[in-house]
Phi, psi and omega in degrees: 000340180298130177083001182298315180300316181295319180293319179296316179299315179299318180296314181295321180291342180272353181284135175270105190287352173271002170274079187298335177296320178288315181298320180301314178294321181297313180296320182292314185282327183271325185242348185071026184251126173277143175289148181293170174302148179112356181300317181301315180294322179293322177297321176297320179294324178295318178296320179294320176302319178301315179295325179292311186285315189259346181235010178055051178062041174233128180286168180305325181280002177094358180282124177280150179215163174240153178258129182265161175300322180297318178299317179295316180297315179297319179293321177298316178299313179300316181297316179298316179296317181298311181294319179298314180295314180297317179300317178297319179295316180295316178301321179298319178294317181295318180295327182283334185274144176276148175297148179291128181250135177288142178295149179289140178292149178297147180291147179294140180278000000 
């Protein structure tokens, strides 16, 4: 058990949280929580972000694009709804679970 907290912290800090495919499995296996609707749209936005940052607003096929205020606003709305829903699901799991209790030591003979 020595060093478990440090190893867990290091592992979590190494996760790329915009990799929703990894995050989706992590939430399901550790908390039993499904990610809310909107994952597909968020994955598309992450790919578009990649093209904006690393390709200067040019898609893989060479097509240049511009980002509109409406696209940014719609993505912000989707992100807020997604986070609010996910937060509620996680809070529900935490409220339902009992704190881990250490076993009582055996009575002295």
